[in-house]
C-alpha positions in Angstrom: 97.0 155.4 103.9 95.8 153.2 100.9 93.0 150.8 101.8 92.7 147.4 99.9 91.0 146.6 97.0 87.6 146.1 97.5 86.4 142.7 95.7 83.2 141.4 95.3 82.9 138.0 94.3 79.9 136.2 92.6 78.9 132.7 92.1 75.6 131.0 91.6 75.9 128.2 93.8 76.9 127.3 97.7 77.5 123.1 97.1 80.8 123.0 97.1 81.7 121.8 93.8 85.3 122.3 91.9 85.4 125.9 91.6 83.6 126.7 94.3 86.6 124.7 96.8 89.3 126.9 94.3 87.2 130.1 95.5 87.2 128.9 99.2 91.3 128.6 98.7 91.7 131.2 97.0 90.2 133.5 99.2 92.0 132.1 102.2 95.3 133.0 100.3 94.7 136.5 99.5 96.5 139.0 101.7 94.1 140.8 103.3 96.3 144.1 103.5 96.3 144.5 99.6 92.3 143.1 98.8 89.5 142.9 100.7 87.1 140.3 99.5 83.1 139.5 99.9 81.4 137.2 98.4 77.9 137.3 97.0 76.3 133.8 96.8 73.0 133.3 94.8 71.9 130.5 97.2 73.0 129.6 100.8 74.2 126.4 101.6 78.0 125.0 102.6 80.3 127.2 100.7 78.5 130.1 102.2 79.1 128.3 106.1 83.3 127.2 105.1 83.6 131.0 103.9 82.1 132.6 107.0 84.5 130.0 109.2 87.1 131.7 107.5 86.1 135.2 108.3 84.9 135.9 104.9 81.7 137.9 104.4 79.1 136.5 102.4 76.2 137.8 101.2 72.9 135.6 99.6 70.7 137.1 97.1 68.7 134.3 96.5 68.2 133.2 92.5 64.7 131.7 91.6 65.3 128.4 92.4 63.9 127.4 89.1 66.8 129.5 87.1 69.0 128.2 89.4 68.0 125.1 88.9 68.5 124.8 84.6 72.2 123.5 83.4 73.7 124.1 80.6 72.8 121.7 78.5 68.7 122.8 79.3 69.5 126.4 78.5 70.5 125.9 74.9 67.5 124.0 73.7 64.6 126.8 73.2 65.5 130.2 72.3 61.9 131.5 73.4 62.8 129.6 76.5 65.9 131.6 77.4 64.2 134.6 76.7 61.7 133.6 79.1 64.4 132.6 81.8 66.3 136.3 80.9 62.9 138.0 81.6 62.6 136.2 85.0 66.0 137.1 86.6 65.4 141.0 85.8 63.9 141.5 89.6 67.1 139.5 90.4 69.1 141.6 88.8 67.8 144.7 90.4 68.8 143.1 93.6 72.3 142.1 93.1 72.7 145.6 91.5 71.4 146.9 95.2 74.0 144.4 97.1 76.7 145.7 94.9 76.4 149.5 95.2 76.4 148.7 99.2 79.6 146.6 98.8 80.9 149.5 96.7 83.5 147.1 94.6 86.5 148.4 93.0 85.7 145.2 91.3 83.4 142.6 90.6 84.4 139.1 89.6 82.4 136.6 88.7 83.5 132.6 88.8 80.2 130.5 87.2 78.4 130.7 83.8 75.4 132.0 85.3 77.1 134.3 87.7 78.8 135.8 84.3 75.7 136.5 82.9 73.7 137.9 85.6 76.9 139.8 87.0 77.1 141.9 83.4 74.6 144.1 83.8 74.4 144.5 87.5 78.2 145.3 87.8 77.3 148.1 84.7 74.8 149.0 86.9 76.6 149.4 90.5 79.2 150.8 88.1 82.0 148.4 88.5 84.4 147.1 86.4 83.7 143.1 86.0 86.1 140.1 85.6 84.5 136.8 84.6 86.5 133.5 85.5 85.9 131.2 82.9 86.4 127.3 84.3 84.2 126.0 81.8 85.2 125.2 78.1 83.3 127.6 75.8 82.5 124.9 73.2 80.2 123.1 71.5 81.0 119.5 73.1 80.3 120.7 76.4 77.9 123.3 76.3 74.6 123.7 73.5 75.8 125.6 70.1 73.8 128.6 71.1 74.9 129.1 74.1 78.7 128.7 73.2 78.4 131.0 70.5 76.9 134.3 72.9 79.0 133.3 75.7 81.8 133.8 73.3 80.3 137.2 71.8 79.8 138.7 75.2 83.0 137.4 76.7 84.7 139.6 74.2 82.6 142.7 74.6 81.3 142.5 78.3 83.4 142.0 80.7 87.2 144.5 81.3 89.1 141.0 81.4 89.1 137.4 81.8 90.3 135.0 83.9 90.7 131.3 83.0 91.4 128.7 84.3 93.4 126.5 82.0 94.8 127.0 78.5 92.4 124.7 77.2 89.8 127.1 78.1 91.4 130.2 76.6 91.4 128.6 73.7 87.6 128.1 73.6 87.0 131.9 73.8 90.1 133.5 72.0 90.4 136.5 70.8 90.0 138.3 73.6 90.8 141.6 72.7 90.1 143.0 76.2 93.1 140.7 77.3 92.8 137.6 79.6 95.1 136.2 82.4 95.7 132.0 83.3 95.2 131.3 87.0 95.3 127.4 87.8 92.6 126.7 90.5 96.0 126.2 93.2 96.3 124.2 95.8 96.6 124.8 99.5 99.6 124.0 101.4 97.4 121.0 103.3 96.5 119.3 100.3 100.3 118.6 99.1 101.6 115.4 101.2 104.7 116.1 103.0 106.2 112.5 102.1 104.2 110.3 99.8 106.7 107.8 100.5 105.2 107.1 103.9 101.6 106.7 102.5 100.1 103.2 103.4 99.9 101.5 100.1 96.6 99.3 100.2 97.7 95.4 100.2 95.4 94.9 97.6 94.9 97.1 94.6 92.1 99.4 95.4 91.1 101.7 92.3 89.0 104.9 92.6 87.1 107.5 91.1 87.0 110.9 93.0 84.6 114.0 92.2 80.9 115.0 91.3 78.6 112.0 90.4 77.8 113.5 86.9 77.8 112.3 83.5 81.0 114.6 82.9 82.7 113.1 85.2 82.6 109.9 83.6 81.5 107.0 86.5 80.2 105.3 83.8 83.0 104.8 82.0 84.9 103.6 85.1 82.2 101.3 85.6 82.7 99.4 82.9 86.8 99.5 83.1 86.3 98.4 86.3 84.2 95.2 85.3 87.1 94.5 82.8 89.6 94.5 85.5 87.7 92.3 87.8 89.0 89.2 86.2 91.9 90.2 85.8 92.9 91.4 89.3 90.3 89.4 91.3 91.3 90.7 95.0 91.1 94.2 93.6 88.1 96.6 95.1 86.7 99.7 92.8 85.1 103.0 95.0 83.4 105.9 93.6 84.1 108.8 95.9 81.9 111.6 95.3 77.7 112.6 95.8 75.6 113.7 93.0 75.3 117.2 92.9 72.8 119.7 90.6 70.0 117.1 90.6 72.0 114.6 88.9 70.8 112.4 91.4 69.0 109.9 88.5 72.7 109.8 86.6 73.8 108.3 90.2 70.8 105.3 90.4 71.6 104.4 86.6 75.5 104.0 86.9 74.7 101.8 90.6 72.2 99.5 88.4 74.9 99.4 86.0 77.6 98.5 88.3 75.3 95.4 89.5 74.1 94.3 86.2 78.5 93.9 85.2 78.4 92.0 88.7 80.7 94.1 90.3 78.7 93.7 93.4 80.1 94.6 97.0 83.6 95.0 94.7 82.4 98.2 94.1 82.0 100.6 96.9 79.9 103.9 97.2 81.4 106.3 99.8 78.9 109.5 98.8 80.1 112.9 99.9 83.1 113.0 102.1 85.0 115.8 104.2 88.5 114.5 103.1 89.0 113.6 100.1 92.8 113.5 100.3 92.4 110.8 102.8 90.1 109.0 100.1 92.8 109.5 97.8 95.6 108.5 100.2 93.8 104.9 100.2 93.7 104.4 96.6 96.0 102.2 94.3 95.5 104.3 91.2 93.3 107.6 91.2 91.1 107.4 87.9 89.7 110.6 86.1 87.4 109.4 83.5 85.5 112.2 82.0 84.4 111.4 78.4 84.6 114.7 77.0 87.6 117.6 77.7 87.1 119.1 81.0 88.6 122.3 81.4 91.0 122.2 83.8 90.8 118.2 86.1 91.3 119.0 89.8 91.2 116.0 90.7 94.3 115.2 88.8 96.3 117.5 90.1 94.8 116.7 93.7 96.1 113.1 93.3 99.6 113.9 92.2 99.9 116.3 95.1 99.1 112.7 97.0 101.9 111.2 95.0 99.2 108.5 94.3 99.5 107.1 90.3 96.9 108.5 88.0 95.4 107.5 85.1 93.2 110.6 82.9 91.3 110.5 80.0 93.0 113.1 77.7 91.9 116.5 76.0 91.1 119.8 77.7 93.0 121.3 80.5 94.2 117.5 81.7 96.4 117.5 78.4 97.9 120.4 80.6 98.4 118.9 83.7 99.8 115.7 82.2 102.7 116.3 80.6 106.0 118.7 82.4 107.4 121.4 80.2 110.2 118.8 78.9 107.9 116.3 78.0 107.7 113.6 81.0 104.7 111.7 81.9 103.0 112.8 84.9 100.3 109.9 84.5 98.9 107.9 82.0 96.2 109.2 79.8 94.0 107.3 77.2 91.0 108.5 75.4 88.0 109.6 76.2 84.9 106.9 76.2 87.1 104.1 75.9 86.8 101.9 79.1 89.5 99.3 77.3 92.1 101.2 77.4 91.1 103.1 80.8 91.2 99.0 82.0 94.5 98.6 79.9 96.1 101.9 81.6 95.1 100.4 85.2 96.4 97.4 84.5 99.8 98.7 83.6 100.1 100.6 86.8 99.3 97.7 89.1 101.7 95.2 87.4 104.4 97.9 86.8 104.7 99.3 90.7 108.3 100.6 90.4 107.6 102.3 86.8 104.2 104.2 88.6 106.0 105.1 91.4 108.9 107.1 89.7 106.1 109.0 87.4 104.2 109.9 90.9 107.1 110.9 92.0 107.8 113.1 89.5 104.0 114.5 89.4 104.0 115.4 93.3 107.5 117.4 93.2 106.4 119.0 90.0 102.7 120.4 90.9 103.9 122.2 94.1 105.7 124.5 92.1 102.9 124.5 89.4 99.7 124.5 91.2 100.1 126.4 94.2 97.3 128.9 95.4 99.6 131.5 96.4 100.6 131.9 92.6 96.5 131.7 92.5 96.3 134.5 94.6 98.8 136.5 93.7 98.0 136.7 89.7 94.5 137.6 90.4 95.6 140.1 92.6 97.1 141.7 89.6 94.1 141.4 88.0 91.9 143.2 89.8 94.3 146.1 90.1 95.0 146.8 86.8 91.2 146.7 85.9 90.1 148.8 89.2 88.4 151.7 88.6 90.0 155.0 89.5 89.1 156.1 93.1 90.3 157.3 96.5 91.0 154.3 98.8 91.8 156.5 101.6 
């Protein structure tokens, strides 16, 4: 009997970011008779706990905290610093290689930029074909120019195949002579509302932004838009759902101070991290996506649509693929990035035209169930892994 394909998935973090939650959903959706997945994390934490809870084997290979904490902007500030960082990772790569040899994967699949880079030499030494799963736009408005250029070169020469989370991400990498596959971060069935019409609509407007508190998610722009909405809708409340991760606590403090200066006071609520984001989305009149730079995908936009909640989002990147149906029908309202006034006007339109907003949200709810299902994500990844797996007996 042929054994399942053995896949080792690498991620640098065990925090519950968007890509990590997508990984968790995908692991659950994989057919165990066809794929045997093991996850290798470069830190221990909540993701490891969640994976173990659904019986996914986890190996932790600790990465030096200083390297792990280096964000994408810091990485491009100094060539000398980058060289020192690379040298410092050599012992880690050796340990990672040994873990991979112990697993004996048919394919190594990396899911973050740090994992992409560190997985290249480790997979080569372990003699396993490598697939990069790119969740970031490899563009100069999202990454330092030297980092973006280096990643584009490596993507064309290093991995056997590249998986992207949106066409917008693919466009920042093309050409990819070894081939690429689009696999949207799919929704699990329980993330989709059974009947959005039964949702308890708040009696007074509640406008919220859901996601990690980070400059790339636009909480600052959201607060500025809320300050414009506050006098227009005196009973409205505003809500930031999520917490700062990856050393971004200082940004959260700045945004909280801005809300106070704008006079929002107790009308602005901060939930911190929540275990059930869907319940928070259900409690909103309008879900806002306010990223100041084009996002690679826009997971929260899809999650809002899946709950039947009206969405206002900033245009660009993967969000453009979500916001319009194939026939051009609007699924949400789009506004330019970094434009709090336009954001406020779009939210006001949703609140002032509830029937129009409800019809748009209902169309979006129906569409996302077909287009953004995790079962399809799992099928596409399985097909990629089979196409690149090293030929060896699996009996």
